[in-house]
N, C-alpha and C positions, 0 to 999 in steps of 0.2 A: 438692855444696852446689846447683849450677844445677838437678840434677834435683829436689831437694827443692823448690826455688822454684817450679820449673812445676808440680808436683803441687798445692801449697797457695796460688798465686798468688791465687786467686778467694776466699779464706777470709778471714775478719777474726777468726778465733780465734787467741788465743795457746796454744799447746800446752806443758806441762810436757815437759821436755827430760831426757834422759839419756843421757850421754857412756859409752859402755861402752868398757872397756880390757881387751884380751885378755891372755892369758899369754905366757911368754917364747917359745912355740912359735908365735905368730900366731892369726890367724882359724881355727876348726875349727867343727865341728858342734857342739859344747857352745857357741861363742860364739853361733851361731845361735839355739840354745834358748834361753838368757838372755835375748837380745835379743827374741826373740818373746813371752817371758814379760813384759818390761816392757810392750811394745808392746799385749800383751793388756789389761793393766792401765793404759792411757791414756795411756802415754808415747810421744812422737816420740823414736826412739833414733838415736844416731849413733855408730858403731863405728868408730874410726880405726885403719885397717890399718898399724900401726907397722913392720912388716918386710915390708910390700911392696916397699920398697926394698932391693934384694940389697945395697947395701954398707954394710946394719947387721948386725953380726955376732950371732948367735945364742947367748944366754947361759946355754943349758941343755940336758938331755939328757932325753928321756922314756924311754930307756932304763934309765938309772941312776937318774932321778928325783931329779935334782939340778941345781942352778943356781950362779949367780954366778960365771961363767965371765968375763964382761967388765963391770967394775965402772960403766965410763960408760954402760950400756944405761939405768941409772935417769936419767941425765940426757938421753938421749934421749927415752926415754918421758914424761918430764915437759915436753918442749918440745912434743912431739906433744899431749899431754893440754891442755896451755894453749892451743896454737893452734886445737884442736877447740872449746874453750870460747868462745875470743875470737871465732871465726867464727860458731858459732853464735848468739852473742848478738847478731848483726848481722843476722840471718833474721827477718824482720817477724812470721813465724807462730810464733817461739819466745818464750816468756815467759821472759825474761831473768832474773827473779826467782824462777823455780821451777823452777831445775835440779838433778839428779842426778849425782853423778860415782860410778861403782861400777866395780869391777874385781877379778877373778881372778889369783891366784898373784902374778907380776910387775906385771900390772894393779892387784893390791890393793896392792902396795907403793907404787906410782907414786899412788894414790888418797889412801894414808896420807900419802906425804911430801910430795905437791905443796901449794906455798906459795900461797895465793888472795892474798896482800898485793900479789903484784907483777901491774901492771895491773889490770884487772878481770876476775879468775878466781873470782871468789866464786860458791858454788852453795847450794842449800837444804840439800842432806843429802849424807852420803856412805856407802857400802855397801862394805866390805872382806871379800872372801871367799878363804879360803885363803892367809892370810898372819897371821901371830903380832906384827909390828912388832919384834922381835928380829934382829939380825945381827951379823957380823963387822965391817961396816964403818958407821961413825957416821952416815954420811948415809941409811943404809937404815934407821934405828933411829926408833920412835916415830911421832907423828902430828904434822902441822904445819896442822892444821884449827882456825881461830878459834873463839871461842866460839859465833858465829852458825851455825856449820855442824855440828849434829850428827851422830855417827858409830854406825854399826852394824858390828861385826865379828864373822865367822863362821869358827870354825876347831876343827879336831879335835885332841885331845891327842896323837893317833897318826898325824896326818897324815904318809904316807910321804914328802912332800918336806920336812918340817921336823924331823927327827930329829937332825941334829947338836947339840950341845949349846947352841952359841951361838944357834940358831934356834928353842929350844924356848921356850915362853909364850903369853902372848896380848897382845891391846893393850890391856887393861883399864887398867894403871897408866897410860897415856899420855892416857887420855880425861877430858875436862871432866866432872866429876860432876854438874854443875849442868843442863845442858842437854839431856838427854834421851838421851845418848851410850849405847849398850849394847855390852857385849864378851860375845858369847854362846860359850861352850866347851863343845864336847861332848865329854866325858871318859869315857863309857861307852858301850857297844853299838857297832852297826855304824858309825854317823856319827862315832865318834871315830878311826875308820881311814879318812875320807874326805877327798880334797881338793877335789872338786868338789862343794860341797854344797847348791848351789842345784837340784839336779836331784832333792831330795826335797821331797815335799809339805810337811812340818813347818816345814822351813826357808824354803820359800817364803811358807808361812802368817805366819812371825814377821817377816820381811823386808817383807811387804804391812802388817802391823799398823804397823811403824816408820815406813815411807814415808806412810802415811795419817794417820799422828799428825803428821810434821813437815813433811809437804808438801800443797800444794793438787792434789787429783787428781780426775779425771772419775770415774765408774762404770766400774770394769774389770769383766772377764769374770766373776769372782766376784761381785761384787754384781748383776750382769744375772742371774745364774743364780739367785740369792738372789730377785730381783724376780719372776723369771717363777716360781718355785715358790710363792711369797707369792700370784701372782695365779692359780695353777691351772694353769699350764703344766709341763712334763715336759722340763727340759733336760738329764737326765741328771745324774750325780754333780755336785756342787756343789765342782768342783776348781779353778777358775781357768783352765782350758783350754778354749780356744775350739774346737768341733767342729760335726760335722754336728747331732748332737742338740739342742744349744743353738741353732742357726740354725734348725732346724724349728721349736722352741717360740717362738722369736721371731716367725719368719713367719706362726706359727698367731695369736700375739697381733695381730700387723699385720692380718691378715686379718678377724679379729672388729673391727677398727676401720676396716675398709673402706681400707686401706693396701696400696700394693703390695707383693710380695715384696721383700726385699734379698738381696746375697750376702755381706754382711759387715756386722760392727757399724758403725753410722755415727750420724750426729748426731741425726736424727729419730726412731731407736729409742731411744736414751738420753734425749732429751727426753720421749717418750712414757712410757718407765719411770718416770722421775722425776715426772711429773705424775700418773699412778696411784697411785704409793707415796705420794704426798702427800694423795691423798684420804681 
């Protein structure tokens, strides 16, 4: 947290913030991929490393693609998630009213079942990936989000981690039908067999649409690419992925406006694109 404070100390901006919860095996390359996806789309991302402490028992096996070895893991994960939300809200550059809780697998279970009525753990929205809201243990079942927190769930019917009878299903029946919550179930095709769904473009598009509907977000990489294209610059594929071609197009625009080149997407570029789009 201190490192974040040092980076943003001079800024008056309040940033939309995502608390990312990893799966039962801890942080891995897929966690970095998801956090970068969120960061590229305007979020400050905080990813608590719940299993950095060796006293935490691991509750799954990637070899057998099975979990639930230690029931109290969910309690530990909820404590870690709640602590991350609470501490993040204390940071002066975090928009405490514009926070996302998002998790994969066991992190998705935590996202679904965390109660935000305890202390001030409220968030603006939740995203559950690779979890169906069904389990053999009652405390792992359902969704505990209040009506003020719309939920997006993403699951494949043939997810290899969810093939036991008591794990099958989806989160739809537990959702509020009036607040924009969505249960997206991939029933056919390759996605129906996937656990890590956010690695696929069509799933990221659905997720971004949900986030833009329910949260206040700045222009993300995809919107920047669309704006550059409209203005006659070539950012490469409009895919929401920040890369060299998008940076080259952005700096070409900046050069045409007599501005210095940049090495990343920053505030002055976003303000420039917004102003040109509104003309």
